[in-house]
Every structure is written in structure tokens, then in C-alpha cells.
N, C-alpha and C positions, 0 to 999 in steps of 0.2 A: 378214763375216762368215762361214765355214765353215762347210757341214753337223756339224759332230762341234761347233762352241762352236756355233751355235743350242742340240745335247741336252744337250750342260753344263749351260747356264744355264736349259733345264725342268727341268732334275731338281730335282725337290722335295728340300731341308737337311732331315733327319730327327739326335734329338740324342739317344741315348738312354741314358738314367742308371741308374745301380745305385744303389739303396742297400743302407744296412747288412746286410752276411751275405746279397746278393745275387748273388753273384760266380757261381754256379753257374744260379741266373736270368737272369743276361745270355749268360751262356758257351756256356748253350743256344741262347740266341734271335738270339746271335753267327752259329748256327750255319744258320742257314736265312735272314738276313739277308745273307747273304755274297752266297748266292746271287740274289737281288734286287738288289747289290747295279749297277748299272750306268748303264743309260737309262734313270730315270725313279726313281731314289730317290740319295742319295750322307748316307753315315750316319757319324753320325761318336759316341762313346763317352767316357764321365766316371761316375766314382765320386766319390756322395755322404756323408757324419756323416750321424746321427745328427738335428744339430740343424741339418741343411745350408749351412752355415758354409760350404761346400766353392761356394757357389752365387753363383757371381763378377756382379758390374753386368752387365757386356757380352755376359751368356748367347745371348743376340739374333743372336751374330752369328759364325760359325765360323773357325779358321784361319784360312782361304781367303778370308774376308769375304765370305761369303754371310748372306741370312737370313735364321734359320733357321727353316722352314716347321713342324715339328712336334715334341714331346716324347713322346718312348714309353718308360715310367714301367715298371724292374721292381724287384718286388716279392717279398719272403718272408713268403713265412702267417701263417704265427708272427712277423713283426715286422712288424709293420702300422701302432706308433706314430710308428718311424722312415718310414714310408713315407708317413703325415697329415702328416708335420711336414712332407716337403719337399715333399709335394704343397699344399701353403697356404703356405709361400714362392713356390714356382711360381706358383699366381692370385695374391698376393697383387703378380709382382712385375711379372707379365705379363696379367693383369687374366683372360682367358679363352680361351689358345694353345686347339686341339685337344688330347687327350690320350690314349694309348695305355696303358692298365695290364697288364704283362706278368706274371704273379704263376704261381705252383710246386702254389697251395695254394693255395683261400681257404672260408671258408662265407660260402653266401649272407647271412647279418649284416655281415661284419669287409668285404665288396666295397662289399655298398651301403651301407656308411660311407664306402669308398673317391671312392665313384664320386661324392656327394655334394657333395666337398669342389672337381667341376667336367671329372671324368672325362669322356672322348666314348664311353668303349667301352673292351676289355679282353681277354684274348686268355688261356686257361689251358697250360700244357704240361702234355702234350705238342706242343712249337709243328709247327707245318707249314704249307708253304707258302702249301697254298690254304686257311689260315684266313688269315696272313698281312696277303695281298697283298689279300685284294678292304678289310679293313679301313682299310691305308698308304692305296688311292687312295680310300674315303671321303670319308674325311678333309682328305686335300688337295682335292677336289671343295668339300670344302666350304667352302676357303680363299677362295672366288671367288666361291660363294651368296650371298644376300638374309642369312641371319644374320650371315657373318662381315662381310659390306658395313655390316649395322648397326653391329655393333662395333665396326670398321675409324672408321668414320661418330660413331661418341658417345664415340670416345679420341680423338677429332685433337681433337673441343671441347672437351675436359674434361667430361667426359659419361660413365665411365668407372660407375658409380654410377646413374647410372639403367637401369634395368632392363629390358627391354620391347624387340621390334621390329614393334612392329604399323603400320602406313599413317598414322593419329591421330599417334603419335608422334613418332616421321620422321619427316613435315611440318612437323612444330611446329620439330623437334632443324635442319632443314634452312634454316633462316629466322635461324640465331645467327649465321653469319659474317658473312652482310648487315649485319645492324644491326652487328655487332663493327664493322666496316667502314667506319663512319662517326659524331659524337660527338652528333645527333641522341637525346631524349629519349623513353623507350622507355613506352611502358606495360604490362603482361604482367595479364591475367585469369585469373582462372580460379579454379575453389573451392576450401577450404583442404587439402593435402593433395599439392594436382599439380605440387609442385614447382617453387613461382614465385622462391625466392633463389636454388636451385642455377642455374635458366636465368638471371637476370640475374650468376649467377655466370663461370657459360663465354663472355656477351659481355663483361664487363669483361676476362678474362685474355682472350680473344684479340684485341681489341681496344690499339689503342696506348699505349691507358694502365695494361697491366696489369702496371706496374713499379712502380707508385704504390695508395694502396690505394685498399680495396672495402670502404666503412665500410655495414652495413646496419644501418637502423635501423625497428623496429616503433612504427609511430607508437599502436596502440594499447595499445601500452600504458606512455607518460609522460601520464601527470596535464596533466588537460589549461591547466594554468596556467601551467606546464612549461619547453612544446613549445618558444617560443621563444628560451628562454631554452643551450633544450639544438640549435638548432637553431642560433641568429648567436652564442654565449656573451654572455660581458659583460665589464665593464670593473668595477673596484673602484667600490664605493661607490655599485652600481644599482641595490640594493635592499637591505630591513638584510638585514646580516649578509655580504653581497660582498664579500669582507676584501681578494681576490684576482680578478686577471684568469685569466678561463676560456673556451677554445679551446670552437667551439662544432664543429658533427658537420660542416659546413659547408667549418671551417679543420681538418678534420682528416684528411678525403679529399681536401682539392688535390693536383691533378693525376691525384685515377681518379676513382671511380663513387665517390656516393651512391644506396643503395637505400630507399627509404620504399617500405616495407613497411604492406596498409593503411592508402593514402593518405583514402581516403572514411571515416576515421575521425574528420581534423586539425578541431580547431575554425576557422568560419569567421576566424574576424580572423585566423588564422593563414597560410588560405589567401591571402587575400590578399595578407598579405608574403612569402608563399612567390609566389604570381603576379610579383609585382615584382620578387623577386629574377629570375625565371627572362627576364626581360624586357634584362636586358641585366648582371647574374649580378656584380653588385655587392647590400652587404647593409651594416648598423649594426650591433653589438653591440647589448644591451643597453644605458642607457648611456655610450656615445660619441659621437663630434661626428661626427669622420672616418665615412669610408662604406673599406670593404673589397672589393675587388673580389675574386673568386674563378673560377678554371680544376679546374671539376671536368660531369661528367655525370650525370645524375638520371635514376635509372632509378626508376619509379613502380613501382605494384605492387595487387592490390584481389582481395577476395574476393567485392564486391559486385560490381552491375552498375553505373557509375557511370551510365548515364544517371537509372537507376531515382533514385537518389541527388538527383542535376540536378533532375528535375523534383521533388521531391517539398524545394525548399529545402536541403539537409544540403550540398551542394556546389556550388559556382562553376562554370559553363557555362566561363567564358573563359580559370579554374585546368583545366576537362578537354581541353580546345582545347589548349593551351599543351602537357601532357604527353604527348599522344596523334598523340603525329606520327608516331613507330610501335607499333603495339598487337601484340600474337599473340596468340592465346589456347588455353589451355593441354588436353587434352580430359582433363575426368575419367575414373575407374575405370572404371568400366561401359560407357565408350564406346568401350574400348580390351580388351574381357575378354578378349583370348588373351593377353593379357599374364599374366593373373593365375598361371598356374601357374608360370613364366618368376618373377614373381616374389615366389608364398610359398619357393618351393623354397631361393628364393634370403635369404632371410627366413630359411628357419630352419636354413642353414649355417654360414649367420653367427653365428646366435643363440650354433649348439654351438661353434663354431670360440670367439665373443668368452665363453660363458659357462660352457666348456669339459665339456661338455655330451655326452649321446653324442647319436649324428650319428640322429634320426629321419628316418621316408619320409614321405608324405604323401599315403593311395591316393586311390585316381581318386573312389570316391562322396565325401573330402574334399573334394578341386576341383574337382566335381562342381558342392556348396553354396558353395562361396566362388564360383563363376563366377555361380551367383543369384542372387545376392546384389546389392544398393544401390549399399554402397557411399559412404555419404557423408561420409562420409572422406575419401574414395579410398588411397591408397599409406601415408599413415602409420598412417591406419585396417588397414591389411590388417598392416601389422607386427607394429603391439601384440596382433591375435590371432593370426598366429604367435607371437609370442615368447610370450604367453600357453600358450599350450601346447604349446610348448618344454620353459617348467620347468616345466609341471601334468602332460604327461602319461608316467605311467611307463612303461608302456608302445615298441618301437622301432617303431612303427607310430601317425601319425592320421589317427580317424577321426573321420564327420558330429559323431559327438559331443560331439567331443572340443572343437570348433569353438561358440564361445564368440558370436555374433550378437547384441549391445544391441541394436540397429537395429531389429530383421529385425521383432518386433511392433512396432513404430511401425506400420512402411510399412506390414506385415499392413492395420494395419487405417484407413492413409492412402486407401487401395485396395477393388477388391470384387473377392472372389475369382477371379469371373472375371476380369477384367483384370489378376489378378498373375497366374496361370497361363498367360495367357497370353503375357503379360512374359518372366516362365521360361523358358516351354516352348520359345520363340524367341528368348533368349539362347541357352540350352542347345545348341537345337538349329547353333545358325551355330560356339560356340567348340568341338560337338564337328564336325563338320562340320571345322573348316578345324586341330583336331589331330588327325585322320584322318587327311586326305589330310595334313598336313607328315611324319607317318611312314612314310606310306609310296607320299612322294615323287611324288605328285601322280599313283599310276597309280592309275585309277578300280577293276580286276576286280578286287585285290589290296584296296583299299577296304571295294568292295561286299562282299564275300566276308569281311572280317573283320568289316563292319560288319554282316551275317548279311541282308544286302536282295541283292536283284539290281539290274542297273548301274543299267535304266531309271528304277527307284522311288530311286534317289540320283539320278541327271541329275536329275532332278526336283524333291528337297532343292536338288541350287546350284545352281540353276535359281533357286525361291522364294525364296534369303540372298543370290542377286546373288553365289556367289562363283565368280571366276576363277583360273584356275588356264590354265598352260601345258604340254599332252599332244605324249606324241610320235604320229608319224600312224598308227601300232599304236594306240591309245587311240580310237583313233574311230567310232565306228560309225555310217555311215550311216543304218540308218533308221530313230537318231532325226531324224533331218531336224533335226540341233544343229552351228553352227555352230559351227568349230575355236573352242575358250576361249583368251584370252592375254591 
């Protein structure tokens, strides 16, 4: 490959989309991007209507067959409804591509509504090269940083709806492809609301069984006397009222995966029969004389510690050993607090779209309140809290008093004031520092200035919370006797 070909392959391919009525915005922006086209960027353009029906399924590929790196959306300031429609469609089809909004004029409330839909940045007319070029370079750089890597990994594994970039969450996600490559039984551990069924589905749909059924069953929702019938099915006359044969869930999952959620709630008698089934995957429906064979995979989940249930005599040890061939513990929300702002904003935007509500901003103080909470209900509880605020708050900003945390009173009773205060302060400091560094790309000088602290004090806080970051050489301070972090 010669040098010119290498240059073309290294270009960022950008699609400029003009919404209805934004032809003059696009024309004005074109005068700027034509000066940038060449070694760094390759531009293409299209126009869509109000209903975004013009967005083709293959929008990710240009005429030359290149993958599109960036979307730039041209917006008329007085036609935000149409722009919202297009941006929503982009979000639905392509999850979260880096997006730049180019607008002729817009007020703060309207612009905030657009940014809440997933846009990364914006530029306001009159357009200038010195404004557009650094934004495009930053967006392009973001494609290869940790955020883009985390997003790409989650999309690849079918976990686009699993929001978060914390190391704890990403470590769990990376196990999925390994579990999917084999057919061993899996046990997913985690508190209520941590996403166990979502992980189970990802394992199934990445496995060779993906073309066959994924059958979820909540063992705790089935009456104890009906569990065996639900799992194994029955023949006519097996019991009073059994006029016809009924296939059980095992038969329904043939060739695929049976997900047994809350497996700790199974009665001991059913545990014995499930254990017998797992030995050779054969079973006898109620009232049947012949054994049936099954070709399924079992994924089990529990929000309780099965070892404790085993010691208490509520769960069989041999069944635990059988289902625990592969195990994965999903982190609770309090152990990945840096994901809370991402989740909160995602749920707010999702609620605004789904319920046709005005977009609302979550104030920094409200985010701090969310990050200081213990979250016994995890992600599901956070979603409910945000949904309640979106429905009840009439203003366009959600403030701390709008965040109702029903479990906080109980939590404060269980812990002394001193203990609770220390924990909340520690969690807040760590989350604040992580967000501060992210905002300033790891630049300690700028971060310290924004926090109104000197660099030495900020270093000490980073050391206290064991926060590591990659720094460029100029950021090192030899007088602190601090090794370069990486």
C-alpha cells in the first residue's frame, strides 16, 4: 500500500445530515468542511425529512464502502422537533455514535433537549474552521478511547442496553464470550436489579444455541406444588383435570437455553429431580412411562448466597456443585458508582422519549445525591427513581429535592451517623475525582484549577482513593516524588 492509499484509509469518514429546513445551515457548514476535506476527513452529505424515513438501513457505509466514523447533524433552530426525530432514529439504529450538532441559532433549553438525546457536542453559526476542526478531532479520538471500546464490546455482546463503563462491569462483560463458547452450566450471582437475565440472554445469543429458544422462568413465581409440572410437563390423566398432554419448559427450550432465575426458591423435592435431570438430561413427564431426552443448556441465577442456603438446609449441596460449573458475580450499583450519572441520564432520556415528556436536565447536586445512596434495588431502583422524577417534576431541571430515595431512612437507622457520613464522603470523593479527571482528559493542572485545589492536594486525594490515570510527560511533578501512574 503506497502512502496515498494509507492516507485515504486513515481518514475519518463523516456523514453530514441536513434536517428539514436546514439547507442553509448545511450550505454554510459546507464552506468550512470543504477546506478540511483531504488527509484527515472525508465528507458525504444527505438530507432527511421530518419522520426520518430517509435514513437507510445501510447508513453506516458510504458509497465507497467505508465505515462511517462520525455523524454531523445540521439543525434549524426553530425546527427542533424534526431534529429530535432524526436524532432519535440515529440513536435507535446505531446506538450511540459520536454526533456533532450544527445549529444556526438555538436557546439553552432547546439545545439541552438535543444533547440529552445523545449528541456529543455542538457548534453554532457562524461556522469557523477553528471551531469545527478541534471538535472533529476530539470525536475521532474518542472512537479509540476506553468509552468507545466499552460501547463496542457491549454492542458486540448484545448488551447495548447495559449502560456503564466501570472496570467492575466491564470485567463481568468480558466473561460472557468465554461462557458462550462452551456448553457448561452457568450460575449467575448478584443482587436484585443487577441484570442477571440480560447477561443470561447474552450468553445464549452468543452461543451455538442462539437460533433456538431462550426460555426464562422465575422459580419463585411458581407455586411449589406446580413447579414439577411446569418444568417437566404431564401426560393426560396424570392428575385430576389433566385432560391433555402439556409440554414442560424443558421441552419448550429444546436445543436452546433454560434460564432458572431465583433457583434458590425451588422446593427440596424439585431440587432432587432437577439434579437427576442434570446428570444425563433425561426426565419423565408427570404420568409418563417412558423417559424423554433433552438437549438444552441450563443457566441458573440467584440473588441469595447459595452457600448460606446450603448450610441452612434450604439448598442441596450436590445441586449447587452441579450448577456451579461456571459462575459469575455481577457487581451491585454501589460498587460501580461512576456509572450512576450515565445511567441516570440514559433513563431520563429514555423516559422522555417513551412517555413523550419534555427533556429534563439532572443537576450536579441531584447527581451527587444519587451517587451517595446505597442502592439496595440497584439499576432497577435507579430507573424507577428517575422515572418518578421525570413524571412529577414540572421544571426542566431535576434537583435534589425531586429525588425520592425510599430506602435512605432505613439505611441511616442501620448505621451510625459517623459511619454513614464517612462512607458517603468517601464514595463522593472517589466519584467526583473520577468525573473531574474525565472532564479534563486526565490533566491534573486543569482538574486542580477546576476543583479550586492545589496540585499537591489533588495528588494526595488521588493516592488516597488509588485512582490511576495515564499522564503525559509534562504532567509529572518530580518535586512530589510521585511515580508516573499508568
